[in-house]
C-alpha positions in Angstrom: 10.7 -89.8 -128.4 13.9 -91.2 -127.3 15.6 -94.9 -128.0 14.3 -96.3 -124.7 10.9 -94.9 -125.4 10.6 -96.0 -128.9 11.9 -99.6 -127.7 9.4 -100.3 -125.1 6.7 -99.0 -127.5 7.5 -101.5 -130.4 7.4 -104.3 -127.5 3.9 -103.3 -126.4 2.8 -103.3 -130.0 4.6 -106.9 -130.5 2.6 -107.9 -127.6 -0.7 -107.0 -128.6 -0.4 -108.6 -131.9 0.5 -111.9 -130.7 -2.2 -111.5 -127.9 -4.7 -111.1 -130.1 -3.4 -113.4 -133.0 -3.5 -115.8 -129.9 -7.0 -115.0 -129.3 -8.1 -115.4 -132.8 -6.5 -119.2 -132.8 -7.9 -120.1 -129.7 -11.3 -119.1 -130.5 -11.1 -120.9 -133.8 -10.4 -124.4 -132.4 -13.0 -127.1 -132.5 -15.8 -126.5 -129.9 -17.5 -129.7 -130.4 -18.6 -131.3 -127.2 -18.4 -135.0 -125.9 -17.2 -137.2 -122.9 -14.1 -136.1 -121.0 -12.5 -138.9 -118.4 -11.4 -137.5 -115.3 -9.2 -139.5 -112.5 -7.1 -139.4 -110.0 -6.4 -139.9 -106.0 -7.0 -138.2 -103.1 -4.7 -138.5 -100.0 -3.8 -137.3 -96.6 -1.3 -134.9 -96.7 0.5 -135.5 -93.8 0.6 -139.4 -94.0 0.6 -139.7 -98.0 -2.2 -142.6 -97.4 -5.5 -142.7 -99.3 -8.6 -141.1 -98.1 -11.0 -144.2 -98.6 -14.3 -141.9 -98.3 -13.9 -138.7 -100.0 -15.9 -137.1 -102.3 -15.4 -135.2 -105.7 -17.6 -132.5 -107.0 -17.4 -131.3 -110.4 -18.8 -127.6 -111.3 -20.4 -126.1 -113.1 -22.4 -129.2 -113.9 -22.6 -130.2 -109.9 -21.9 -133.6 -109.8 -20.7 -135.7 -106.9 -18.7 -138.9 -107.2 -17.3 -141.1 -104.3 -13.8 -142.4 -104.4 -13.1 -146.4 -104.2 -11.3 -147.7 -101.0 -8.0 -146.8 -102.3 -9.0 -143.2 -102.8 -9.0 -143.4 -106.3 -11.6 -142.3 -108.8 -12.4 -142.2 -112.5 -15.6 -140.8 -114.1 -16.7 -139.4 -117.5 -18.4 -135.9 -117.9 -20.4 -134.9 -120.8 -19.2 -131.5 -122.2 -20.7 -129.1 -124.9 -17.6 -127.7 -125.6 -13.8 -127.3 -124.2 -14.6 -125.6 -120.9 -12.8 -125.1 -117.6 -14.3 -127.4 -114.8 -13.6 -126.9 -111.2 -12.9 -130.5 -109.0 -13.0 -130.3 -105.5 -11.9 -133.1 -103.2 -13.8 -133.3 -99.6 -14.3 -135.8 -96.9 -15.3 -135.6 -93.3 -12.4 -134.2 -90.9 -10.7 -132.8 -93.6 -10.4 -129.3 -95.3 -11.7 -129.5 -99.1 -9.3 -128.8 -101.9 -10.5 -127.2 -105.5 -8.7 -127.5 -108.6 -9.5 -126.0 -112.1 -9.2 -128.6 -114.7 -9.3 -127.8 -118.7 -11.9 -130.4 -120.4 -11.3 -131.4 -123.9 -13.6 -133.5 -125.3 -12.4 -137.2 -126.1 -9.5 -136.7 -123.6 -8.4 -138.8 -120.8 -7.4 -136.3 -117.9 -5.3 -137.4 -115.0 -5.9 -134.8 -112.3 -3.0 -134.0 -110.0 -3.5 -135.8 -106.7 -5.6 -134.0 -104.1 -4.0 -133.9 -100.3 -6.2 -133.0 -97.8 -5.1 -131.6 -94.7 -6.8 -133.2 -91.6 -8.6 -131.1 -89.1 -7.5 -132.5 -86.0 -9.2 -130.6 -83.3 -12.4 -130.3 -85.5 -15.6 -132.0 -86.1 -17.0 -132.5 -89.2 -19.4 -129.9 -90.5 -21.3 -128.7 -93.4 -23.6 -126.0 -94.1 -27.1 -126.0 -95.5 -28.2 -128.4 -98.1 -27.6 -127.0 -101.4 -28.1 -129.7 -103.9 -29.4 -133.4 -103.8 -28.1 -136.0 -106.5 -28.3 -139.8 -106.8 -25.6 -141.7 -105.2 -26.0 -145.1 -105.9 -28.8 -147.9 -106.5 -28.3 -151.5 -105.7 -29.5 -153.1 -108.9 -30.1 -151.6 -112.6 -33.7 -153.1 -112.8 -36.0 -155.3 -111.0 -38.8 -157.9 -112.0 -42.6 -158.0 -111.4 -43.9 -159.3 -108.0 -43.7 -163.1 -107.9 -41.5 -163.2 -110.8 -38.8 -165.1 -109.4 -36.5 -162.1 -110.2 -35.3 -159.4 -107.7 -38.5 -157.6 -106.8 -36.7 -154.5 -104.4 -34.0 -151.9 -105.3 -32.6 -149.6 -102.7 -32.0 -146.1 -104.2 -29.4 -144.2 -102.0 -29.5 -140.0 -102.5 -26.6 -137.5 -101.5 -27.1 -134.1 -99.9 -24.6 -131.7 -99.7 -23.8 -127.9 -99.1 -22.7 -125.2 -101.4 -19.1 -126.3 -101.1 -19.8 -129.9 -101.8 -19.9 -131.3 -98.2 -22.1 -133.9 -97.2 -24.4 -132.7 -94.8 -23.8 -133.8 -91.2 -26.2 -134.7 -88.5 -26.4 -130.7 -87.3 -27.8 -129.8 -90.9 -29.7 -132.6 -91.8 -32.7 -131.9 -94.2 -35.9 -133.9 -94.6 -36.2 -135.7 -97.9 -39.5 -136.7 -99.6 -40.0 -139.6 -102.4 -42.2 -139.9 -104.8 -42.9 -141.3 -108.3 -42.9 -139.8 -111.6 -43.8 -142.0 -114.5 -45.0 -145.2 -113.4 -46.7 -148.1 -114.7 -49.5 -148.3 -112.0 -48.8 -152.2 -110.9 -48.8 -151.4 -107.4 -45.2 -150.5 -106.8 -44.6 -148.8 -103.8 -41.5 -146.3 -101.9 -40.7 -146.9 -98.6 -40.2 -145.0 -96.5 -42.0 -141.9 -98.0 -39.9 -139.7 -96.2 -36.5 -139.6 -94.4 -33.8 -137.4 -92.5 -30.4 -137.4 -93.9 -27.8 -139.0 -91.6 -24.1 -137.8 -90.8 -23.2 -138.4 -94.1 -25.8 -136.6 -95.6 -27.4 -139.8 -97.5 -31.1 -140.8 -97.7 -32.0 -144.2 -98.7 -35.3 -145.3 -100.2 -36.2 -148.8 -101.3 -38.6 -149.2 -104.4 -40.9 -152.5 -104.5 -42.1 -154.1 -107.5 -45.8 -154.4 -108.3 -47.7 -156.3 -111.2 -47.1 -154.6 -114.3 -43.4 -154.0 -115.9 -42.6 -150.7 -117.4 -40.3 -147.8 -116.1 -40.4 -146.5 -112.9 -39.0 -142.8 -112.2 -38.2 -142.1 -108.6 -37.7 -138.6 -107.5 -36.4 -137.5 -104.2 -36.9 -133.6 -102.8 -36.3 -131.3 -100.0 -37.2 -127.9 -98.8 -34.7 -126.2 -97.0 -35.5 -122.3 -96.3 -38.2 -122.3 -98.5 -36.5 -123.4 -101.6 -37.2 -126.7 -103.3 -34.4 -128.8 -104.3 -34.8 -131.9 -106.5 -33.4 -134.6 -107.7 -33.2 -135.9 -111.7 -35.6 -138.7 -112.1 -34.0 -142.1 -111.4 -35.1 -144.7 -113.9 -35.7 -148.2 -113.3 -37.0 -150.6 -115.2 -39.3 -153.5 -113.9 -39.3 -156.5 -116.1 -42.1 -159.0 -116.5 -42.7 -162.1 -114.9 -42.4 -165.7 -116.1 -44.9 -167.3 -119.1 -48.5 -167.6 -119.2 -50.3 -170.4 -121.2 -53.4 -167.3 -122.1 -50.4 -165.1 -123.4 -48.3 -167.3 -125.7 -48.2 -167.0 -129.1 -46.8 -169.0 -132.0 -46.7 -168.0 -135.2 -44.7 -168.5 -138.8 -43.8 -165.8 -141.2 -45.4 -168.0 -144.0 -48.1 -170.4 -143.5 -47.0 -172.0 -146.6 -43.5 -172.0 -148.2 -41.8 -174.3 -151.2 -40.5 -176.5 -148.5 -40.9 -179.6 -151.2 -39.1 -177.9 -153.9 -35.8 -177.8 -152.7 -33.6 -178.3 -149.2 -32.4 -175.6 -147.2 -35.4 -173.0 -147.6 -35.9 -170.7 -144.5 -39.2 -169.8 -143.1 -38.9 -167.9 -139.5 -41.2 -168.9 -136.6 -42.0 -166.3 -134.2 -43.1 -166.5 -130.6 -44.5 -164.0 -128.5 -44.6 -164.5 -124.4 -46.4 -162.6 -121.9 -46.9 -163.0 -118.2 -50.3 -163.3 -116.2 -50.5 -159.5 -116.1 -50.6 -159.4 -119.9 -46.9 -157.7 -119.8 -43.8 -159.0 -121.7 -42.3 -161.8 -120.1 -38.5 -160.9 -118.4 -35.8 -160.5 -120.8 -33.5 -164.0 -121.8 -36.8 -166.1 -121.0 -36.1 -169.4 -122.8 -38.4 -170.8 -125.3 -37.7 -174.3 -127.1 -38.9 -175.3 -130.1 -39.3 -179.0 -132.4 -40.9 -179.8 -135.7 -42.5 -182.9 -137.2 -40.8 -182.3 -140.3 -37.9 -180.4 -141.5 -35.1 -179.0 -139.1 -36.0 -176.4 -136.6 -33.4 -174.4 -134.6 -33.8 -175.4 -130.7 -34.2 -172.3 -128.8 -34.8 -168.6 -128.6 -34.7 -166.2 -125.7 -37.2 -163.5 -125.4 -36.4 -159.5 -125.7 -37.8 -156.5 -123.8 -40.8 -157.0 -125.9 -41.1 -160.8 -125.1 -40.1 -161.9 -128.4 -38.1 -164.2 -129.7 -37.7 -166.6 -133.0 -35.9 -169.3 -134.9 -35.9 -170.5 -138.5 -37.3 -173.6 -140.1 -35.4 -175.2 -142.8 -36.7 -177.5 -145.3 -35.3 -180.7 -145.1 -35.9 -184.5 -144.4 -38.0 -186.0 -143.3 -40.5 -184.2 -145.8 -44.6 -184.3 -144.8 -45.7 -187.2 -146.8 -49.3 -184.8 -147.2 -47.1 -181.4 -147.0 -48.1 -180.6 -143.4 -45.4 -180.1 -140.6 -46.3 -179.1 -137.2 -44.1 -176.9 -135.1 -44.1 -176.8 -131.2 -43.0 -174.1 -128.8 -42.8 -174.7 -125.1 -41.6 -173.0 -121.9 -42.7 -173.1 -118.5 -45.1 -171.0 -116.2 -44.6 -169.9 -112.3 -46.3 -172.9 -111.1 -43.5 -175.2 -113.2 -46.6 -176.2 -115.8 -45.8 -176.6 -119.3 -47.0 -173.3 -121.5 -46.8 -174.6 -125.1 -48.6 -174.1 -128.3 -48.6 -176.0 -131.9 -49.0 -174.6 -135.3 -49.3 -176.0 -139.0 -46.9 -175.0 -142.0 -47.4 -176.1 -145.4 -44.4 -177.3 -147.1 -45.9 -177.0 -151.0 -44.4 -178.6 -153.9 -44.3 -177.7 -157.7 -47.4 -176.8 -159.5 -49.8 -178.8 -161.0 -52.7 -177.7 -163.3 -55.6 -179.6 -164.4 -58.5 -178.2 -167.1 -61.5 -179.1 -168.6 -62.5 -179.2 -171.6 -58.7 -179.3 -173.2 -59.4 -177.2 -176.8 -59.9 -173.5 -177.2 -63.6 -172.4 -178.4 -65.7 -169.7 -178.0 -68.7 -169.3 -175.6 -67.0 -172.0 -173.2 -66.7 -172.5 -169.5 -63.6 -173.9 -168.2 -63.0 -175.1 -165.1 -59.4 -175.7 -163.9 -57.2 -176.3 -160.6 -53.9 -174.6 -159.6 -52.1 -176.4 -156.6 -49.2 -178.7 -155.9 -49.2 -182.3 -156.0 -50.3 -183.0 -152.3 -53.5 -181.0 -153.3 -52.4 -178.2 -151.4 -52.3 -174.2 -152.5 -49.4 -172.9 -153.5 -47.4 -170.1 -151.8 -48.3 -166.7 -151.3 -47.3 -164.4 -154.1 -48.4 -167.0 -157.0 -49.8 -165.1 -160.1 -52.4 -167.1 -161.9 -53.2 -165.9 -165.2 -55.6 -166.6 -168.1 -55.1 -165.3 -171.8 -57.2 -166.0 -174.9 -55.5 -165.0 -178.4 -57.8 -164.5 -181.4 -59.9 -162.0 -182.8 -63.0 -160.2 -181.1 -62.8 -162.7 -178.0 -62.1 -162.2 -174.5 -62.2 -164.2 -171.0 -63.8 -163.3 -167.9 -63.9 -165.1 -164.5 -60.8 -165.9 -162.7 -58.5 -164.8 -165.3 -55.7 -162.9 -162.9 -55.6 -164.1 -159.3 -52.4 -163.6 -157.1 -52.7 -166.2 -154.0 -52.3 -164.6 -150.4 -51.0 -167.3 -147.8 -52.5 -170.3 -147.0 -55.1 -170.6 -144.0 -56.5 -173.4 -141.9 -59.8 -173.6 -140.5 -61.0 -175.8 -137.6 -57.5 -177.5 -137.2 -54.3 -177.7 -137.9 -54.2 -181.0 -140.1 -54.3 -181.5 -144.1 -58.2 -182.0 -143.8 -58.1 -178.6 -142.4 -56.3 -176.5 -145.3 -58.6 -174.2 -146.8 -59.1 -174.8 -150.4 -61.7 -173.9 -153.1 -62.6 -171.3 -155.7 -60.1 -168.2 -155.7 -57.4 -170.6 -153.9 -56.9 -173.7 -155.6 -60.3 -174.1 -157.9 -61.0 -171.5 -161.0 -63.5 -170.9 -163.8 -63.3 -168.9 -166.7 -65.4 -168.2 -169.8 -64.4 -167.4 -173.4 -66.6 -164.9 -174.8 -67.3 -162.7 -178.0 -66.1 -159.2 -177.8 -67.4 -157.5 -180.9 -66.8 -153.7 -181.4 -69.7 -152.8 -183.0 -67.9 -149.7 -184.8 -65.5 -152.5 -186.5 -67.1 -155.8 -186.6 -64.9 -159.0 -187.0 -65.6 -162.6 -186.9 -65.1 -164.0 -183.7 -62.2 -166.7 -183.3 -60.6 -168.4 -180.9 -56.9 -169.3 -181.8 -55.2 -170.2 -178.2 -55.9 -170.0 -174.3 -53.0 -170.0 -172.1 -53.2 -170.8 -168.6 -50.1 -169.7 -166.5 -48.9 -170.1 -162.7 -45.8 -168.6 -161.8 -44.1 -168.0 -158.4 -42.3 -169.2 -155.3 -43.3 -172.8 -156.3 -42.0 -172.2 -159.8 -43.4 -172.0 -163.3 -45.9 -173.8 -165.4 -47.8 -173.0 -168.6 -50.8 -175.0 -170.3 -51.7 -174.3 -173.9 -55.0 -174.8 -175.2 -55.6 -175.1 -179.0 -58.6 -175.4 -181.4 -57.5 -178.8 -182.0 -55.7 -181.5 -180.5 -54.6 -182.1 -176.8 -53.4 -179.4 -174.7 -49.8 -179.0 -174.1 -47.2 -177.1 -172.1 -44.4 -174.8 -173.1 -43.0 -175.3 -169.8 -39.5 -177.3 -169.7 -40.0 -180.9 -167.8 -43.6 -180.8 -167.8 -45.8 -183.9 -168.4 -49.5 -184.4 -169.6 -51.9 -187.0 -168.1 -55.1 -187.6 -169.5 -57.6 -188.4 -166.4 -60.4 -190.6 -166.6 -63.1 -187.8 -166.1 -61.8 -186.3 -169.2 -59.5 -183.6 -167.4 -55.9 -183.1 -168.7 -53.1 -182.8 -165.6 -50.0 -181.0 -166.3 -47.2 -181.1 -163.8 -43.5 -181.1 -163.5 -41.5 -184.1 -163.6 -38.1 -182.8 -162.5 -39.2 -181.3 -159.1 -35.7 -181.4 -157.0 -37.8 -183.0 -154.2 -40.1 -185.7 -155.3 -43.2 -187.1 -153.4 -42.5 -189.1 -150.4 
């Protein structure tokens, strides 16, 4: 092999190494997908003026976009990985131009300007229909019939040939419209079928019915025995105006320790439906007020017809512990839609007990409530413990309170009280083990309430008056022989 031949052989070997190494590097690049933004302009080659009615087609995604009045376009394309896209610009009376573009996720790519050559002597032509896509829709969502919102949406589909050119009249196709998913409230499409116009466009109108939900509109066309179908176009139908029968108001807690401290929060929720039992349209305003404390003034509903505000414990405080919260809105006849609910502002624990000393085979009656006679808040634990030898307590010895209930109304007298809620009973019994008999002796009985309203413990001894281990507690001997214990240092006193 001569010198020249060896030189050529070395060059070929080096080229092969560089080429294969480059391929390895290229193949190791990040193949993550994402969104690439493509932008550019379509111009007349002869005048350099913008072409205002041009279309941009993206392959292999088969997407079609329309330029703005300045011939500009900018749109996002989802890609699975770094790939080459083919961008084609076309317009009636112009020859289409295609450009390859390397698409990288997360990049904004400025596509070189398309300069189309005008066809002076030719009329616009197109091949047979090859695809059908959504071009535009007049609004994103509509409201149910008689809701006061827009009830009709116009949807435009675009048909183009295999080169991305919009169909002309000579190649027009029949487009049929149908529903995919629908709420079934009498919504309808008009017309049900139409031929494409000279721009390859077919327009259909969707009119809302009486039910809210998501509607899918699908356009189909059969050309030479082949069915072309658009992707379903989803339109949201929102609900109507509020209806009294479908207006619900409720607190997170019907009882919260609002007499114990200022600034405690109790969320108040509202659910608003229309006369067809669907959630009202998003953004429906609901107004609130309260007889006691402070409440946020208004809320707007979400897609489920729900809204809410916060009730805060503050002046004025209810003398009997019962506050009334009201919510208001209006229906389609401009009538007030409203509801009113009670909420208990409860205070610190008060315990009464009789008898006042610890003894065997004795029945004890005791009450646990606040100083207005209302139940304590949900989560309060009430317990009774007997200390001694061979004795036990049976009855209401371990109770956890649920939320307060009202029966037959919303005022003080309608608060549900009684056994297991505010009034309790237990009995001290002998508990002798036959295998290890001992003489039953009662030393101490403890009655304790602990929870959101605070803690209070009462101790019954074998002799003398009962007492409390809780700091700040005081004992009062009542005329009927009961002993009453209450906290004297409540942050918020009786009003």
